[in-house]
C-alpha positions in Angstrom: -13.9 -49.1 7.8 -14.9 -45.7 6.4 -14.2 -44.2 9.8 -10.8 -46.1 10.3 -9.9 -43.9 6.3 -10.7 -40.8 7.9 -8.7 -41.2 11.2 -5.5 -42.0 9.4 -5.9 -39.1 6.8 -6.4 -36.9 9.9 -3.5 -38.5 11.7 -1.2 -38.1 8.6 -2.0 -34.8 8.0 -1.4 -33.6 11.6 2.0 -35.3 11.5 2.7 -33.4 8.6 2.1 -30.1 10.0 4.3 -30.7 12.5 6.6 -31.6 10.5 6.7 -28.8 8.6 6.5 -26.7 11.7 9.7 -28.3 13.3 11.2 -27.8 9.6 10.4 -24.2 9.6 11.8 -23.9 13.2 15.0 -25.4 12.6 15.1 -23.1 9.2 15.0 -20.3 11.3 17.6 -21.4 13.6 19.8 -22.4 10.8 19.4 -19.0 9.4 20.2 -17.2 12.5 17.0 -15.8 13.1 16.8 -17.4 16.4 19.8 -15.2 17.7 17.9 -12.0 18.0 14.3 -13.9 18.2 12.3 -15.9 20.1 8.9 -17.4 19.5 7.2 -16.6 23.0 9.5 -13.3 24.1 11.3 -10.6 23.0 15.2 -10.9 22.8 17.0 -8.6 20.7 14.5 -8.3 18.6 10.5 -9.0 18.9 9.1 -12.1 19.6 7.9 -14.3 16.7 4.1 -14.4 17.7 4.2 -10.4 18.5 5.3 -10.1 14.8 2.4 -12.2 13.9 0.1 -10.8 16.0 0.8 -7.3 14.8 0.2 -8.4 11.1 -2.6 -10.8 11.6 -5.2 -8.5 9.6 -3.0 -7.1 7.1 -3.3 -8.3 4.0 -0.2 -7.1 2.8 2.2 -8.2 5.4 3.6 -11.3 3.9 5.0 -9.2 1.1 6.0 -6.3 3.2 7.6 -8.8 5.9 9.5 -10.7 3.1 11.1 -7.5 1.9 12.0 -6.2 5.5 13.7 -9.8 5.8 15.4 -9.4 2.7 16.7 -5.7 3.2 16.7 -5.2 7.2 15.5 -2.2 8.8 15.0 -0.5 12.1 12.1 1.7 13.8 9.3 -0.5 13.8 10.2 -2.5 17.0 12.9 0.0 18.4 16.2 1.4 17.5 17.9 -2.2 17.4 18.6 -2.6 13.1 17.6 -5.9 11.9 20.5 -6.4 9.1 19.6 -7.5 5.8 19.4 -11.1 5.1 19.5 -11.2 1.4 21.7 -12.8 -0.6 22.8 -15.0 2.8 19.2 -16.5 3.0 17.4 -17.5 -0.3 14.3 -16.0 -1.1 12.4 -19.3 -1.0 13.8 -19.7 2.7 12.8 -15.9 3.3 9.5 -16.8 2.2 8.6 -19.9 3.9 9.7 -18.3 7.4 7.4 -15.1 6.9 4.8 -17.4 6.4 5.5 -19.5 9.2 6.0 -16.9 11.3 2.4 -15.2 10.4 1.1 -18.5 11.0 1.8 -18.4 14.3 
């Protein structure tokens, strides 16, 4: 019986994680991120997985990327600028999106 409880908890937590990923991807789509970014390949902007890989070992990446998404910027990934996204996208949503990207 104990084994079934454990299995249930694992399945339940997996479902939550998948739902969270899907919700974050939907947030990225709804926020307009996916107009310029793709998950696995470069588009107008870099691939989201490429961003995650670049900042994987950077302990200050989350704060820096939140600021960059809010304020916009250029030069890190080429000459195409990223427009500022705040206040159009809430600070909480930007934080969620950056965490989702860095977890890739």
